[in-house]
Each structure stands twice: as C-alpha cells, then as structure tokens.
DRENDO-1510 file (C-alpha; in Angstrom, 1 decimal, always signed):
<recs>
REC; n; res; u; v; w
REC; 1; MET; -17.9; +39.1; +83.9 .
REC; 2; GLN; -17.6; +40.9; +80.6 .
REC; 3; HIS; -20.0; +43.7; +79.7 .
REC; 4; ARG; -21.5; +44.8; +76.4 .
REC; 5; ASN; -22.8; +48.1; +75.2 .
REC; 6; LEU; -26.3; +47.8; +73.7 .
REC; 7; GLY; -27.4; +50.5; +71.4 .
REC; 8; SER; -26.1; +54.1; +71.3 .
REC; 9; GLN; -28.0; +55.6; +74.2 .
REC; 10; GLY; -25.7; +54.3; +77.0 .
REC; 11; LEU; -27.1; +50.9; +78.0 .
REC; 12; ARG; -24.4; +48.6; +79.2 .
REC; 13; VAL; -25.1; +45.1; +80.6 .
REC; 14; SER; -23.3; +41.9; +81.5 .
REC; 15; ALA; -22.5; +39.6; +78.6 .
REC; 16; LEU; -24.7; +37.0; +80.1 .
REC; 17; GLY; -28.3; +37.7; +81.2 .
REC; 18; LEU; -30.9; +35.8; +83.2 .
REC; 19; GLY; -34.4; +35.2; +81.9 .
REC; 20; ILE; -36.9; +35.0; +84.8 .
REC; 21; MET; -39.9; +33.5; +83.0 .
REC; 22; GLY; -39.4; +29.9; +84.0 .
REC; 23; MET; -39.3; +30.9; +87.7 .
REC; 24; SER; -43.1; +31.5; +87.6 .
REC; 25; MET; -44.5; +29.5; +84.7 .
REC; 26; GLY; -43.8; +27.1; +81.9 .
REC; 27; TYR; -41.7; +24.3; +83.5 .
REC; 28; GLY; -44.0; +22.8; +86.1 .
REC; 29; ALA; -44.2; +23.7; +89.8 .
REC; 30; SER; -42.2; +26.8; +90.8 .
REC; 31; ASN; -40.7; +27.9; +94.1 .
REC; 32; ASP; -40.3; +31.5; +94.8 .
REC; 33; ASP; -37.6; +31.1; +97.4 .
REC; 34; GLU; -35.5; +29.1; +95.0 .
REC; 35; GLY; -36.1; +31.6; +92.3 .
REC; 36; ILE; -35.1; +34.5; +94.5 .
REC; 37; ALA; -32.0; +32.6; +95.6 .
REC; 38; THR; -31.1; +32.0; +91.9 .
REC; 39; ILE; -31.4; +35.6; +91.0 .
REC; 40; ARG; -29.3; +36.7; +93.9 .
REC; 41; ARG; -26.6; +34.1; +93.2 .
REC; 42; ALA; -26.5; +35.3; +89.5 .
REC; 43; HIS; -25.9; +38.8; +90.8 .
REC; 44; GLU; -23.1; +37.6; +93.0 .
REC; 45; VAL; -21.3; +36.0; +90.1 .
REC; 46; GLY; -21.6; +39.2; +88.0 .
REC; 47; ILE; -24.8; +39.0; +86.0 .
REC; 48; ASP; -26.6; +42.3; +86.1 .
REC; 49; PHE; -29.2; +41.9; +83.3 .
REC; 50; PHE; -32.5; +40.4; +84.2 .
REC; 51; ASP; -35.5; +39.8; +81.8 .
REC; 52; THR; -39.2; +39.5; +82.6 .
REC; 53; ALA; -42.5; +40.5; +81.0 .
REC; 54; GLU; -46.1; +41.2; +81.7 .
REC; 55; LEU; -47.0; +38.0; +79.8 .
REC; 56; TYR; -44.8; +35.9; +82.1 .
REC; 57; GLY; -47.2; +36.6; +85.0 .
REC; 58; ALA; -50.3; +36.1; +82.8 .
REC; 59; GLY; -51.3; +39.6; +83.8 .
REC; 60; THR; -50.9; +39.1; +87.6 .
REC; 61; GLY; -47.5; +40.6; +87.8 .
REC; 62; SER; -46.2; +37.5; +89.6 .
REC; 63; ASN; -43.0; +37.2; +87.6 .
REC; 64; GLU; -42.1; +40.9; +87.9 .
REC; 65; ILE; -43.0; +40.8; +91.6 .
REC; 66; LEU; -40.6; +37.9; +92.1 .
REC; 67; LEU; -37.8; +39.8; +90.4 .
REC; 68; GLY; -38.5; +42.9; +92.3 .
REC; 69; LYS; -38.3; +41.1; +95.6 .
REC; 70; ALA; -35.0; +39.4; +94.6 .
REC; 71; VAL; -33.1; +42.6; +93.6 .
REC; 72; LYS; -34.6; +45.2; +96.0 .
REC; 73; ASP; -31.4; +45.3; +98.1 .
REC; 74; PHE; -29.2; +46.0; +95.0 .
REC; 75; ARG; -31.7; +47.6; +92.6 .
REC; 76; ASP; -29.2; +50.3; +91.4 .
REC; 77; GLU; -26.7; +47.6; +90.5 .
REC; 78; VAL; -28.8; +45.8; +87.9 .
REC; 79; VAL; -30.6; +46.4; +84.6 .
REC; 80; LEU; -34.3; +45.2; +84.6 .
REC; 81; ALA; -36.0; +44.6; +81.3 .
REC; 82; THR; -39.7; +43.9; +81.0 .
REC; 83; LYS; -42.2; +43.9; +78.1 .
REC; 84; PHE; -45.6; +45.0; +76.9 .
REC; 85; GLY; -47.8; +44.3; +73.9 .
REC; 86; PHE; -50.5; +41.7; +74.9 .
REC; 87; ASP; -54.1; +42.0; +76.1 .
REC; 88; MET; -54.0; +39.8; +79.1 .
REC; 89; THR; -57.8; +39.7; +79.3 .
REC; 90; ALA; -58.2; +38.2; +75.8 .
REC; 91; PRO; -59.6; +34.7; +75.4 .
REC; 92; LEU; -57.1; +31.8; +75.2 .
REC; 93; HIS; -55.5; +31.3; +71.8 .
REC; 94; SER; -56.8; +34.7; +70.6 .
REC; 95; PRO; -54.2; +37.2; +69.2 .
REC; 96; GLY; -54.6; +39.4; +72.2 .
REC; 97; PHE; -52.4; +42.2; +71.0 .
REC; 98; ASP; -52.6; +45.6; +72.7 .
REC; 99; SER; -49.9; +48.2; +72.1 .
REC; 100; ARG; -52.2; +51.2; +72.3 .
REC; 101; PRO; -50.5; +54.1; +74.0 .
REC; 102; GLU; -52.9; +54.0; +76.9 .
REC; 103; ASN; -52.2; +50.3; +77.5 .
REC; 104; ILE; -48.4; +50.8; +77.2 .
REC; 105; ARG; -48.7; +53.4; +80.0 .
REC; 106; LYS; -50.9; +51.1; +82.1 .
REC; 107; VAL; -48.4; +48.2; +81.8 .
REC; 108; ALA; -45.5; +50.6; +82.7 .
REC; 109; GLU; -47.2; +51.8; +85.8 .
REC; 110; ASN; -48.0; +48.2; +86.9 .
REC; 111; SER; -44.4; +47.0; +86.2 .
REC; 112; LEU; -43.0; +49.9; +88.2 .
REC; 113; ARG; -45.1; +48.8; +91.1 .
REC; 114; TYR; -44.4; +45.1; +90.7 .
REC; 115; LEU; -40.7; +45.6; +90.4 .
REC; 116; GLN; -40.6; +48.0; +93.4 .
REC; 117; SER; -38.7; +50.6; +91.3 .
REC; 118; ASP; -39.1; +54.2; +90.1 .
REC; 119; HIS; -37.9; +53.3; +86.6 .
REC; 120; ILE; -37.8; +50.5; +84.1 .
REC; 121; ASP; -34.3; +50.2; +82.6 .
REC; 122; LEU; -35.4; +48.5; +79.3 .
REC; 123; PHE; -39.0; +48.5; +78.1 .
REC; 124; TYR; -39.6; +46.2; +75.1 .
REC; 125; GLN; -42.6; +45.9; +72.8 .
REC; 126; HIS; -43.1; +42.2; +73.1 .
REC; 127; ILE; -44.8; +41.7; +69.7 .
REC; 128; SER; -46.0; +44.1; +67.0 .
REC; 129; ASP; -49.7; +45.1; +67.0 .
REC; 130; PRO; -51.2; +45.2; +63.5 .
REC; 131; ASP; -53.8; +47.7; +64.7 .
REC; 132; VAL; -51.3; +50.2; +66.2 .
REC; 133; PRO; -48.7; +52.0; +64.0 .
REC; 134; VAL; -45.2; +51.6; +65.4 .
REC; 135; GLU; -44.8; +55.3; +65.4 .
REC; 136; GLU; -47.5; +55.5; +68.1 .
REC; 137; VAL; -45.8; +52.8; +70.1 .
REC; 138; ALA; -42.4; +54.5; +69.8 .
REC; 139; GLY; -44.0; +57.9; +70.7 .
REC; 140; ALA; -45.6; +56.4; +73.8 .
REC; 141; VAL; -42.4; +54.9; +75.1 .
REC; 142; GLY; -40.6; +58.1; +74.2 .
REC; 143; GLU; -42.9; +60.0; +76.5 .
REC; 144; LEU; -42.2; +57.5; +79.3 .
REC; 145; ILE; -38.5; +58.1; +78.8 .
REC; 146; THR; -38.9; +61.8; +79.0 .
REC; 147; GLU; -40.8; +61.4; +82.2 .
REC; 148; GLY; -38.0; +59.3; +83.7 .
REC; 149; LYS; -40.1; +56.2; +84.1 .
REC; 150; VAL; -38.2; +54.3; +81.3 .
REC; 151; LYS; -34.6; +54.5; +80.4 .
REC; 152; TYR; -34.3; +52.6; +77.1 .
REC; 153; PHE; -36.6; +51.4; +74.4 .
REC; 154; GLY; -36.5; +47.9; +72.9 .
REC; 155; LEU; -38.3; +45.8; +70.3 .
REC; 156; SER; -38.9; +42.1; +69.9 .
REC; 157; ASN; -39.7; +39.8; +67.0 .
REC; 158; VAL; -39.9; +42.5; +64.3 .
REC; 159; GLY; -38.1; +43.1; +61.0 .
REC; 160; PRO; -35.9; +45.8; +59.4 .
REC; 161; GLN; -38.6; +48.2; +58.2 .
REC; 162; TYR; -40.5; +48.1; +61.5 .
REC; 163; ILE; -37.2; +48.8; +63.3 .
REC; 164; ARG; -36.4; +51.8; +61.1 .
REC; 165; ARG; -39.8; +53.3; +61.6 .
REC; 166; ALA; -39.6; +53.0; +65.4 .
REC; 167; HIS; -36.1; +54.3; +65.5 .
REC; 168; ALA; -37.0; +57.4; +63.6 .
REC; 169; VAL; -39.4; +58.4; +66.4 .
REC; 170; THR; -37.6; +57.2; +69.5 .
REC; 171; PRO; -34.1; +55.7; +69.4 .
REC; 172; VAL; -34.2; +51.9; +69.8 .
REC; 173; SER; -31.4; +50.5; +72.0 .
REC; 174; VAL; -32.1; +46.8; +71.6 .
REC; 175; LEU; -33.8; +44.2; +69.4 .
REC; 176; GLN; -34.7; +40.9; +71.0 .
REC; 177; TYR; -34.9; +38.1; +68.5 .
REC; 178; GLU; -34.5; +34.3; +68.4 .
REC; 179; TYR; -31.0; +33.5; +67.2 .
REC; 180; SER; -29.1; +30.2; +67.5 .
REC; 181; LEU; -27.4; +27.4; +65.5 .
REC; 182; PHE; -30.8; +26.4; +64.2 .
REC; 183; GLU; -32.6; +29.8; +63.8 .
REC; 184; ARG; -30.6; +32.1; +61.6 .
REC; 185; GLU; -33.1; +34.4; +59.8 .
REC; 186; VAL; -32.0; +37.5; +61.7 .
REC; 187; GLU; -28.6; +37.4; +59.9 .
REC; 188; GLU; -29.5; +38.2; +56.3 .
REC; 189; LYS; -31.5; +41.4; +56.6 .
REC; 190; THR; -31.9; +42.4; +60.2 .
REC; 191; LEU; -28.3; +42.3; +61.6 .
REC; 192; PRO; -27.1; +44.8; +59.0 .
REC; 193; VAL; -29.8; +47.2; +59.9 .
REC; 194; LEU; -28.9; +46.9; +63.6 .
REC; 195; ARG; -25.3; +47.6; +62.8 .
REC; 196; GLU; -26.2; +50.6; +60.6 .
REC; 197; LEU; -28.5; +52.2; +63.3 .
REC; 198; GLY; -26.3; +51.3; +66.3 .
REC; 199; ILE; -28.8; +48.9; +67.9 .
REC; 200; GLY; -27.8; +46.0; +70.1 .
REC; 201; LEU; -29.1; +42.4; +69.7 .
REC; 202; VAL; -30.3; +40.3; +72.6 .
REC; 203; PRO; -30.7; +36.7; +71.2 .
REC; 204; TYR; -33.1; +34.5; +73.0 .
REC; 205; SER; -33.3; +30.7; +73.0 .
REC; 206; PRO; -29.7; +30.3; +71.6 .
REC; 207; ALA; -29.6; +26.6; +72.6 .
REC; 208; ARG; -33.1; +25.5; +71.4 .
REC; 209; PRO; -33.3; +23.2; +68.3 .
REC; 210; ARG; -35.4; +24.3; +65.4 .
REC; 211; LEU; -38.2; +21.8; +65.4 .
REC; 212; PRO; -40.2; +20.9; +62.2 .
REC; 213; HIS; -43.1; +23.2; +61.8 .
REC; 214; ARG; -45.3; +25.0; +59.3 .
REC; 215; PRO; -46.6; +28.6; +59.4 .
REC; 216; GLY; -49.6; +28.6; +61.7 .
REC; 217; GLN; -48.3; +25.8; +63.9 .
REC; 218; THR; -46.8; +26.3; +67.3 .
REC; 219; ARG; -43.6; +24.4; +67.9 .
REC; 220; ARG; -43.4; +24.8; +71.7 .
REC; 221; ARG; -44.3; +22.1; +74.2 .
REC; 222; ILE; -47.4; +22.9; +76.2 .
REC; 223; PRO; -46.9; +22.4; +80.0 .
REC; 224; ARG; -49.2; +20.0; +81.8 .
REC; 225; GLY; -50.5; +19.7; +85.3 .
REC; 226; ARG; -51.5; +22.8; +87.3 .
REC; 227; HIS; -49.8; +25.0; +84.7 .
REC; 228; ALA; -51.8; +23.6; +81.7 .
REC; 229; GLN; -54.2; +26.6; +81.4 .
REC; 230; LEU; -51.4; +29.1; +81.5 .
REC; 231; GLY; -49.3; +26.9; +79.2 .
REC; 232; ARG; -52.2; +26.9; +76.6 .
REC; 233; ALA; -52.5; +30.7; +76.9 .
REC; 234; LEU; -48.7; +31.0; +76.4 .
REC; 235; ALA; -48.7; +28.6; +73.4 .
REC; 236; GLY; -51.6; +30.5; +71.9 .
REC; 237; ARG; -49.7; +33.8; +72.2 .
REC; 238; GLU; -46.6; +32.2; +70.9 .
REC; 239; LEU; -48.5; +31.0; +67.8 .
REC; 240; HIS; -49.3; +34.6; +67.0 .
REC; 241; VAL; -45.7; +35.6; +67.6 .
REC; 242; GLN; -44.7; +33.1; +64.9 .
REC; 243; ARG; -47.4; +34.4; +62.6 .
REC; 244; ALA; -46.4; +38.0; +63.1 .
REC; 245; ARG; -42.7; +37.1; +62.4 .
REC; 246; HIS; -43.8; +35.2; +59.3 .
REC; 247; ARG; -45.9; +38.2; +58.1 .
REC; 248; THR; -42.9; +40.5; +58.8 .
REC; 249; ALA; -40.6; +38.3; +56.7 .
REC; 250; GLN; -43.1; +38.2; +53.8 .
REC; 251; ASP; -43.5; +42.0; +53.9 .
REC; 252; SER; -39.8; +42.5; +53.9 .
REC; 253; GLY; -39.4; +40.1; +51.0 .
REC; 254; ARG; -42.0; +42.0; +48.9 .
REC; 255; HIS; -40.3; +45.3; +49.8 .
REC; 256; GLN; -37.0; +43.9; +48.4 .
REC; 257; GLY; -38.7; +42.5; +45.3 .
REC; 258; HIS; -38.4; +38.8; +46.2 .
REC; 259; HIS; -39.9; +36.2; +48.5 .
REC; 260; HIS; -38.6; +35.3; +51.9 .
REC; 261; ARG; -36.1; +32.4; +51.9 .
REC; 262; PRO; -35.8; +29.9; +54.7 .
REC; 263; ALA; -32.9; +30.4; +57.1 .
REC; 264; ARG; -29.7; +28.7; +56.1 .
REC; 265; ALA; -28.1; +26.0; +58.3 .
REC; 266; GLY; -24.5; +26.6; +59.4 .
REC; 267; LEU; -22.3; +27.5; +62.3 .
REC; 268; ALA; -23.5; +30.3; +64.5 .
REC; 269; ALA; -21.6; +33.5; +64.0 .
REC; 270; CYS; -20.4; +35.4; +67.0 .
REC; 271; PRO; -22.7; +38.5; +67.3 .
REC; 272; GLY; -21.0; +41.7; +66.4 .
REC; 273; ARG; -19.8; +44.4; +68.8 .
REC; 274; GLY; -22.6; +45.6; +71.0 .
REC; 275; HIS; -24.5; +42.4; +70.7 .
REC; 276; ARG; -24.9; +39.8; +73.5 .
REC; 277; ALA; -26.1; +36.3; +74.1 .
REC; 278; HIS; -29.1; +35.8; +76.4 .
REC; 279; PRO; -29.2; +32.1; +77.4 .
REC; 280; ARG; -32.6; +30.6; +77.9 .
REC; 281; HIS; -34.1; +27.1; +78.4 .
REC; 282; PRO; -33.7; +25.0; +75.2 .
REC; 283; GLN; -37.3; +23.9; +75.0 .
REC; 284; HIS; -40.5; +25.7; +75.8 .
REC; 285; GLN; -39.8; +29.4; +75.7 .
REC; 286; ALA; -41.8; +32.4; +74.9 .
REC; 287; PRO; -39.8; +35.3; +73.4 .
</recs>
C-alpha cells in the first residue's frame, strides 16, 4: 500500500482510506460484527486511515464506538479521523451548527472515550458555523493539540479564505472536500491555496455522480425503514452543508470581484503531491 503525506505537520496515511459511516447508518440494516471484520480486514491489506464523525452516530457515539472496538488491538498502527461541528440535539432539518469552543472540547472528550484512545489523530471541523469565527475554532483545536488530545487539525466543506484564516491560528493539515469526475469546484480556487499552504486534500465521494439540483435542495437519497428518522436528520444536515458551501463560493466570488461559476466538466485530474483519494459509497453520503 502506498502512503501519502498530508499537510506539513507530519501526518502520513495510506493512499486509500476507509469511511466508517455506512457501517452504522445510511444504507439500511447494519451489522456490527461485519463492520468490525471489514475494518480489521482493511488493516490487514494495508489501509491505516479510518474516518468517522460525531454525526455518523447521531450523537450516540455508535459509529466511533464501532471503530474503537475494531482497532483496539492495533490502535498505534492506524490514523483515526473524526469530526465535530453539529448540535446533535437540534430539531430535524434545522441547521444545528455548534462549533463553540466548549462544544468542540465536549465532542473531543466523547470521541476519545468512544474510540478507546488517549488521542484523536485528525480532528476535523465538519462544517463551518456562521455564529463562531473560524479563529475561535482553530484556537480551540490548537489547545487540544497542545494538551496532546489531538494530533492534527482538519477542515471540511470550506473555501480558500476560511482555510487561510484558520491556518493563521493553528496549522491545518487536511481539507476534506467532495471531488470527483462530476464535482470539480475545488480545482479552480481551493487546490492552489492548499498547495501554497502545504495542506493535504482528502476527497470524499469520488465515484458519486453529480445529480441535478438547485441551491437549497438536497441531492442525497433519504434512507427508509428503521433508518428513516436518522436518514431525514442526515439529509437535513446535508442540506445545510450544501448551503454553507454555496455561501462560501459566493463570498469567494465577491472577494475576487466576480460571481461564482459552475464547475466545469472534464476528466478528473490526479491530486497533487500530498493529496489522496478517499473512496466512499457512490450514492447517499454525508461529507
């Protein structure tokens, strides 16, 4: 298995990673034993980068608990990434953002317990919070890094100016962003900034088609059956992810003196040095 350097702070991971979300939610009935076996088999074949989030357990920690159980016998051999940024007590379909420093610390403490670990390798802000300046977010994660509870800081679904502001406070190692044959908006303005600042890219959903949609519409399938309520919650959060990204693109366009243009179609470019692909399910997927 090839490995990639992400960022300039020392993070190094396998070229392929494994997203854990679908092992707890989003795709129908789940089986913890099968999920654990899958994670352990991935480790056996050389994958050492595993991705989860508070959101994927709908605030219960179930997805992180599953991952923690799976890797407990080889914890020091893997990189565990998890995410914060939502208020899991908010009503369905509400924005539910919460990147206040006190919530970041609470999520970190919960994640450490769920993952059965004394540190989080990569701690992402899952989505920007319009009520919390990014400098406060970066500062809070920086404190956790100083305390040894977090090793590396990551961002997700944000644009160049947001990245610059965060990086000026606490070095950002990774940006997670949708990037595929069909979703190319990251190329024009964001990739050059990542290269300039020495930040790695973790593309999610590289195989998912870009479905027709308008701003304000979710384009993900909503799961049915016993996962319907959780699926609606996820779809509601995803709607606000899309709106936040649309707002970021508009702000960036105004900053540059022109309006945001739709992404161009074309062949996918191979990510530059220090970037890696993160394969996910091609259909319903939260970032």
